[in-house]
N, C-alpha and C positions, 0 to 999 in steps of 0.2 A: 619370488614370494617374499624373500628377505628384504628386498628393496621396498616392496609394497608395505610391509609391516613397519619399516623405518619411516616411510612417508606418513603413515597413519599416526605415528607417535610424534611427528615433528610439529613445531609451532605453526608451520605454514598450512597444515592440513585443515584446521577449522577455518582459516582464512579462505582457502580454496573452496570449502563447502559454502561459505557465505557468498563468494563470487558466483559460484554455480547456482545458488538460490536466486541471485539477482538476474542471471541470464535466464533462468527458468521462468521467473515472474514476467519479465518483459517479453519473452518468447510467447508465453501464454496470452499476454495482452495483444500481441500482434496477431496471433491465431484467432483470438476473439473478434478483433476488428475485421477480419476477413469474412466472418459470417454475419456481420451487421446488415448487409443487403438482404439477407434471408430472414434472420430472426430479430433484427433491430437491437440496439444497445440494451433496452430493458429486457427483452426476451433472452438475450445472451447472458445478461447478468443473472436472470432467474435460473437459467440452465447451469451456470457455473456454481452458484451458491447451493442449488439443490444437490448436484452430484458431489460437490465438496462436502456437504453435510452428511450425505450417505456414506462417503468414504471415511470421514473422520469418526462418525458414530460407530461404524463397523469396526474400526481400529480400537477406539477407546471405550466403547460400550457404556455410555454415561448413565443408562437406565439402571445400572447396578448400584449407583451411588444415590443416597437419599439427599435431596436438595432442600435446604431450609427456605423460609420466606425471604430472608435477607439475601441469600445467595440467588434466589430466583429473580429478585429485583435487580441486582447488579448484573446478572447474566442477560436480562432483557435489555438493559441500557447498553451493555457492551455489544450484544448481538445487533441491536437496532443501528448503532453507530457504524458497526462493521458493514452491515448490509447497505446502508445509505451511502457510505463512503464508496463502496464498490459500484453502486448504481450510478452515482453522479460522475464517477471517474469514467465509466464506459460511455455515458452520455457526452462527456467532454471529448474523449478520443474519437468519437464518431464525427466530430466537427473540427478538431485541431490536431496537429502532429503529436505523436505519442511522447516524444521528448519534452515538448513544451508543457503538455498536461502534467507530466510527472514533476517537472521543475516547479510549476505553480503549486502543485499539491504539497510539495515540501515546505511551503510557508506555514502549514498547519503545525507540524512539530516545532518549527522555529518559534512561533508565537507562544506555544505552551512553555517552551524553555524560558523565554523572556518573562512571562508572567510569574515564573517561580524564581527568577534571578534578581539579584541586587547589584550586579556588576555592570558598570558603565560600558565595558568592552562588549558585553553581550548585546546591548542596544545598538552598538556600532555594527555588529555583525548583521543584525536584522535590517539596519539601514542599508547595508550593502546588498542584502537580498531584495530589499525594496527597490533599489536601483535596477536590479536584474528584472524584477517583475515589471517595472515601468517600461523597460526596453521591449518587453513582450506586448504590452497593451497597445491597442490601436491609437490611443491618444498621443503616443510618441510620434513625431513627424517622420522619424527615420525608421519606424517599425514596419515590417512587412504585414500587410493586412491579414488579420486572423478573425475568425468568426467570433462575434461578441458573446453569443450564447455559449459557445464552447469554452471561452475563458471564464464565464460566469459559473458554468458547471464544474470547471476545474477548481475554482475557489470554494465551491460548495463541498467538493471532495476533500479539500484541505481542511475545511471547517469540521467535517465529520471525522477526518483523521485525527484532529486534535481531541475531539470527544472520545474517539476510540482509544487513544492513549490514556486519557483520564479514567474512563470507565474500565478499561482493560487492566490498569494498575490496581484498581479496587477489586475487580473480580478475581485477579490473579492471586490475591491474598486469601481468598476464601476456599480455594480448592486447587487440585493439581493442574498443571498446564494442559494436559490432555483433555481433562473434563471441561475446563474453561473453553478451550478451542472448539471442541466438538459441540457443546451446548450453544456456544456463541454463534457458531456457523449455522446451526439449526434455526436459531432465532432469526439470524440474518436472512435465511431463505424464506422463513414465514413472513417477514416484513416485505421482501422484494418480489416474491413470486406473484402476488396479486397484480403488481404493476405490469409485469411481463405478460401475464394472462390477458389483462384488459387491453393492453396496447398491441401485443404481438401474438395473441392466443393462437390463431390458426397456424402461424408459422411454426409454433412449438410442436405441432403434430407431425411435422415433416421428419420422417425417420432418418433422413440423410444427415441431419445436423446433430443427432444424438451422439455418435462417436466423437465428433468435434467438441461437443459440449463436455464430454467426459475428459477429453484431452485438455481443454481449457481448465477444468477443475483440477486436474492433476498438476499441470505446469504452473498454474497461477495460485494454487492454494495448498494442496496436499503435500507435494514435493518440497516447494520452497519453505513452507512453514516448518516442516520436519527438519530440514537442513539448518534453518535459522535457530531453531530450538537447541540443536546440538552445538552450533557455533557459538551461541550466546553463553552456553555453559563453559566453553573453553577460552573465549576471548574476553578480556576486560571490557566493561561497558563503554569506556571512552573510545577504545580502538574500534569496537563494534559500531559506534555512532559515526566515526570517521569513515569507515569502509562503506557503511550504508549510504553515506552522502554521495557516493559515486553512482547511485542508481539512476539519476537522470541521464548520465552518459550512456549507460547500458540501454536505457529506453530510447534515446536518440539513435544509437547505432542499430537497435532492433527495428525501429521504424524505417531506417534507411535500407537495411538488408532485406527485411521481409515485406515492407510496404512501399518502398521507393520514396519515402518522405525525406526530402532534402530541405535542410534548414539554411537560412541566410546567415551571414557572418554576425549580424546583430543578434539573432536568436541564439546562436552558439555562445556569444558573449554573455547574453542574459543567463543562460543555463550555467555558464562558468561562474558567474558572480554568485548565483544561488548556491552552487556547490561549495565555493570557497567560504561562504557565510555558514553553511551547514557544518563544514569541517572545523571552522574556527570556533563555533559555539560548542561543538563536541569536545574540543580541546580545553576551552576555558571554563566551561560550566561545571559546577559541583553537582554531579548526578544524584548523590544521596539527598542533598537538600531539595533538589528539583522534585524528586519522587514524593517527598513529604509535603512540600509547600504547594505544589501544583494542585494536589487534591483538595487543599483547603481554600485555594484562591480562585478556582474555576467553577 
């Protein structure tokens, strides 16, 4: 017990929680991909967001808080971007490997950082990420063929991740993290569920996928978001960004272990370049300036 208490008070403990959150997220994504043949990516996304919203609302009980018109506006923008980011990401991993999709999705936060930056070095990091993306695209002669629509959906997920960061920063200043997360997830479910019902409606009535849907919601949303909230409170923003940059690696290994998705050397190189760019921009960027300038420039 003494050793456990010492570990909890150590500087490594929040890092361990963040790594655990990344494992949870990518395990949830792998679990979700396994039920795509039954519920489809849109139906699975609807299940995940619905159960995640129920779990978060049960924990934070946002109905106890009065929400102003301005808060409602920001919560809707935040929730819509969250929902569409998740929807397009699931549509992407239905067609391309998990590690590749996460690698492409990371271009969203990178672009947000550059839009708020005035440092030449940050542009060089994005150029490096661009090389990594080029190696993934089918237009590269040495690239392994990937589904074009899958790549397009991954870029759409990156776009909505960028919006999620912008609107999330605004919404986060208007209320507590728990209220923002729960209301945002509820809005996300409201936006995405109609897509799931229209496209995969009959499959959603299959009772056998309900437990899996709850598992996806827990592993992909409730558990990692809670762990990340705690880790972010204990880890400096710059170190948090560096560690989060490792997520494509966790995604690639999760895809390999759970789904048998093997990547070529070129694809691993592409993911590596994107990770290096993400780590580099986390180190060199001024986070305080970014949070203020990004909201004015996007």
